[in-house]
C-alpha positions in Angstrom: 126.9 -5.2 -49.3 126.3 -3.8 -45.9 122.8 -2.8 -46.6 122.1 -6.1 -48.3 122.9 -7.9 -45.1 120.7 -5.6 -43.1 117.7 -6.2 -45.3 118.2 -9.9 -45.1 118.3 -9.8 -41.3 115.1 -7.7 -41.1 113.3 -10.2 -43.4 114.2 -13.1 -41.1 113.0 -11.2 -38.0 109.7 -10.3 -39.6 109.3 -13.9 -40.7 109.9 -15.2 -37.2 107.3 -12.8 -35.7 104.6 -13.6 -38.2 104.7 -17.4 -37.8 103.7 -17.4 -34.0 101.0 -14.8 -34.7 99.6 -17.0 -37.5 99.7 -20.1 -35.2 97.9 -18.1 -32.4 95.2 -16.9 -34.8 94.6 -20.4 -36.1 94.3 -21.7 -32.5 91.8 -18.9 -31.6 89.7 -19.7 -34.6 89.6 -23.3 -33.7 88.4 -22.4 -30.2 85.7 -20.1 -31.5 84.5 -22.8 -33.8 84.4 -25.3 -30.9 82.5 -22.8 -28.7 79.9 -22.1 -31.5 79.4 -25.9 -32.0 78.9 -26.3 -28.2 76.4 -23.4 -28.1 74.5 -24.9 -31.0 74.4 -28.3 -29.2 73.1 -26.6 -26.0 70.5 -24.7 -28.0 69.3 -27.8 -29.8 69.1 -29.6 -26.4 67.1 -26.7 -24.9 64.8 -26.6 -27.9 64.3 -30.3 -27.6 63.4 -29.9 -24.0 60.8 -27.2 -24.9 59.3 -29.5 -27.5 59.1 -32.3 -25.0 57.4 -30.0 -22.5 54.9 -28.8 -25.2 53.8 -32.4 -25.6 52.8 -32.7 -21.9 49.0 -32.5 -21.2 47.8 -29.1 -20.1 46.8 -29.0 -16.5 43.4 -27.8 -15.5 41.1 -28.0 -12.5 40.0 -31.5 -13.4 43.3 -33.3 -14.1 46.0 -31.5 -12.1 47.1 -33.3 -9.0 45.7 -31.9 -5.8 47.8 -31.6 -2.6 46.6 -33.3 0.5 44.1 -31.1 2.3 42.9 -29.3 -0.8 39.2 -28.7 -1.0 37.0 -28.0 -4.1 35.2 -24.7 -4.1 32.6 -26.1 -6.5 31.8 -29.0 -4.2 31.4 -26.6 -1.3 29.0 -24.5 -3.3 26.9 -27.5 -4.4 26.7 -28.8 -0.8 25.5 -25.4 0.5 23.0 -25.1 -2.3 21.5 -28.4 -1.1 21.7 -27.6 2.6 22.9 -24.2 3.8 26.0 -24.5 6.0 27.0 -28.0 4.7 29.6 -26.5 2.3 31.1 -24.5 5.1 31.4 -27.6 7.2 33.1 -29.4 4.2 35.6 -26.5 4.2 36.3 -26.8 7.9 34.4 -23.7 9.0 32.0 -25.3 11.5 30.9 -22.1 13.2 29.7 -20.4 10.1 28.2 -23.6 8.9 26.1 -23.9 12.0 24.9 -20.4 11.6 23.6 -21.0 8.1 22.0 -24.3 9.2 20.3 -22.5 12.1 18.9 -20.0 9.6 17.6 -22.8 7.5 15.8 -24.4 10.4 14.4 -21.0 11.5 13.0 -20.3 8.0 11.3 -23.7 7.8 9.8 -23.1 11.3 8.4 -19.7 10.1 6.9 -21.3 7.0 5.2 -24.0 9.1 4.0 -21.5 11.7 2.4 -19.0 9.3 0.9 -21.7 7.1 -0.7 -23.2 10.2 -2.0 -19.7 11.2 -3.4 -19.2 7.8 -5.1 -22.6 7.9 -6.7 -21.8 11.3 -7.9 -18.5 10.1 -9.4 -20.2 7.0 -11.3 -22.7 9.1 -12.5 -19.7 11.1 -13.9 -17.7 8.2 -15.5 -20.8 6.7 -17.4 -21.5 9.9 -18.3 -17.8 10.1 -19.7 -17.9 6.5 -21.7 -21.0 7.1 -23.4 -19.3 10.1 -23.9 -15.8 8.7 -24.4 -16.1 4.9 -27.1 -18.2 3.3 -27.5 -18.9 -0.3 -31.2 -19.6 0.3 -31.6 -16.0 1.6 -30.0 -14.7 -1.6 -32.4 -16.8 -3.7 -35.3 -15.7 -1.5 -34.9 -12.2 -2.6 -34.6 -13.3 -6.2 -37.9 -15.1 -5.7 -39.5 -12.0 -4.1 -38.5 -10.0 -7.1 -39.8 -12.7 -9.5 -43.2 -12.7 -7.6 -43.5 -9.0 -7.7 -42.7 -8.9 -11.4 -45.3 -11.6 -12.1 -48.4 -10.2 -10.4 -47.9 -12.0 -7.1 -47.8 -15.5 -8.6 -45.5 -17.8 -6.5 -44.4 -20.9 -8.2 -41.8 -21.9 -5.6 -44.0 -22.7 -2.7 -43.8 -21.0 0.7 -40.6 -20.3 2.6 -39.9 -21.9 6.0 -40.0 -20.1 9.3 -36.6 -18.6 8.6 -37.8 -17.3 5.2 -35.8 -19.8 3.2 -37.1 -21.7 0.2 -36.4 -25.3 -0.3 -35.5 -25.3 -4.0 -35.0 -28.1 -6.4 -32.2 -28.2 -9.0 -34.6 -27.2 -11.8 -35.9 -24.2 -9.8 -32.3 -23.1 -9.1 -31.5 -23.2 -12.8 -34.7 -21.3 -13.5 -33.6 -18.6 -11.1 -30.2 -18.5 -12.7 -31.7 -17.9 -16.1 -34.0 -15.3 -14.6 -31.1 -13.6 -12.9 -29.2 -13.4 -16.2 -32.2 -11.8 -17.9 -32.9 -9.1 -15.3 -29.5 -8.5 -13.8 -27.7 -7.3 -16.9 -24.0 -6.4 -16.3 -24.5 -6.1 -12.6 -24.4 -9.9 -12.0 -21.6 -11.7 -13.8 -20.9 -14.4 -11.2 -23.1 -17.4 -10.6 -20.9 -19.7 -8.6 -23.4 -19.5 -5.8 -26.0 -21.1 -8.0 -23.5 -23.9 -8.9 -22.8 -24.4 -5.2 -26.4 -24.8 -4.4 -27.1 -27.3 -7.1 -24.0 -29.5 -6.6 -23.5 -29.0 -2.8 -19.9 -28.0 -3.4 -18.6 -24.8 -1.8 -15.1 -24.2 -3.2 -12.6 -21.3 -3.0 -14.7 -19.2 -5.4 -17.8 -19.6 -3.3 -16.1 -18.3 -0.1 -14.5 -15.5 -2.1 -17.4 -14.2 -4.0 -19.8 -13.9 -1.1 -17.8 -11.0 0.3 -16.1 -9.7 -2.8 -19.2 -8.8 -4.9 -22.1 -6.7 -3.8 -24.3 -9.0 -5.9 -24.4 -11.4 -3.0 -25.0 -8.9 -0.2 -28.5 -10.1 0.4 -27.2 -13.4 1.7 -25.8 -11.9 4.9 -28.2 -12.3 7.8 -27.8 -8.7 9.1 -29.2 -7.1 5.9 -32.6 -5.9 7.0 -35.3 -4.5 4.7 -38.3 -2.4 5.7 -41.5 -4.3 6.1 -43.5 -4.5 2.9 -40.5 -3.5 0.8 -38.8 -6.8 0.2 -37.3 -5.8 -3.1 -35.9 -2.4 -1.9 -32.4 -3.8 -2.0 -32.4 -4.7 -5.7 -35.2 -2.7 -7.2 -34.5 0.8 -8.4 -37.5 2.9 -7.4 -40.3 1.5 -9.5 -39.1 -2.0 -10.1 -37.6 -1.3 -13.6 -34.3 -3.0 -13.0 -32.8 -5.7 -10.8 -30.0 -4.3 -8.6 -28.9 -6.7 -6.0 -25.9 -4.5 -5.2 -28.0 -1.4 -4.7 -28.1 -1.4 -0.9 -28.2 2.4 -0.4 -27.0 3.2 3.1 -27.2 -0.4 4.3 -23.9 -2.0 5.4 -23.5 -5.6 6.5 -21.1 -5.7 9.5 -21.0 -9.5 9.1 -19.7 -9.1 5.6 -17.0 -6.6 6.8 -16.0 -9.0 9.6 -15.8 -11.8 7.2 -13.7 -9.8 4.8 -11.2 -9.0 7.6 -10.9 -12.8 8.4 -10.2 -13.5 4.8 -7.5 -10.7 4.6 -5.9 -12.0 7.8 -5.7 -15.5 6.4 -4.1 -14.2 3.2 -1.6 -12.2 5.1 -0.5 -15.3 7.0 0.0 -17.2 3.8 1.9 -14.3 2.2 4.2 -14.2 5.2 4.8 -17.9 4.8 5.7 -17.3 1.1 8.2 -14.6 2.2 9.9 -17.2 4.4 10.0 -19.5 1.4 11.9 -16.8 -0.6 14.2 -16.6 2.4 15.1 -20.2 1.9 16.2 -19.5 -1.7 18.2 -16.5 -0.6 19.9 -18.4 2.2 21.0 -21.2 -0.2 22.3 -18.7 -2.7 24.3 -16.7 -0.1 25.6 -19.8 1.6 26.8 -21.4 -1.7 28.7 -18.2 -2.8 30.2 -17.9 0.7 31.3 -21.5 0.7 33.0 -21.3 -2.7 34.8 -18.0 -1.8 35.9 -19.1 1.6 37.3 -22.5 0.5 39.1 -20.8 -2.4 40.7 -18.4 0.0 41.7 -21.2 2.3 43.4 -23.0 -0.6 45.4 -19.9 -1.5 46.6 -19.5 2.1 47.6 -23.2 2.4 49.1 -24.0 -1.0 50.8 -20.8 -2.2 54.6 -21.4 -2.7 57.6 -19.4 -4.1 60.2 -21.6 -5.9 63.3 -20.8 -8.0 63.0 -21.2 -11.7 64.7 -20.5 -15.1 62.8 -18.7 -17.8 63.5 -17.4 -21.2 63.4 -13.6 -21.4 64.3 -11.5 -24.5 65.9 -14.6 -26.0 68.0 -15.4 -23.0 67.7 -17.8 -20.1 67.5 -15.9 -16.8 66.9 -16.9 -13.2 63.5 -16.2 -11.7 61.2 -17.0 -8.9 57.8 -18.6 -9.5 54.8 -18.1 -7.3 52.5 -21.2 -7.5 48.9 -21.0 -6.1 46.4 -23.9 -6.1 42.9 -22.8 -7.1 
């Protein structure tokens, strides 16, 4: 009986201990369920926010809002490409802009100056050629050769006191054909003949009279021994026409004329170099304007702001550096 009462008492004690524990466990389970539901709601809300953000238009250089005072590097580059220094002025760099602009003005001044020098030297060598080279003199020696080859028969009339023949267009064309027949490969240029017929003296005319030995006889300082009018173009026994065979004879007038031509060409080449400088200045100024404006934007509009980001599946605090480009 005694032991039966003890067992009954123990049973009631255990029962009283289990009931509170069960109730506590049920309460904790309910709290956990509520916490899980709350987290699910927060996660759904966060996911919804991300979905809403993904629907926003992507910002780029063309549609993102620009802060006050922001300058476009592209606009600066285009302005400096049009006029060196203008892009720098647009970006607020007036000193550098004035330097580029001064370079532009100087280059245009150089182009104008050296083109003018080249024009003056061109006028000078044209006047010199008119005074010291005569197409009639050149044809005179062709006529002398023709006469000597035809037994002294002169079909061109007599020359004037200066030794020049007054030739008609048909006579000039005859000499041109004659020259082609007897000259061979030594005389491939006939612009002089064209000039005499038409009266036009173009760039080729003034170039050929010094460039090719064929026309050496036209210079007034080429002197031939008396009685040997064909010595300059007849090889020994008159078997070939060689207008370029002057032996030891040198025309100083021709050399002087050549130097004038070279000087004129040098002036024009220098002007061309200044023109290349214009292109280089525009390129450098455009690049400098874009880079300098971009750097100014970085300095003015860089900012550090607090933010929340997702990292390894968790939301963490962070700092965001924002730079306007």
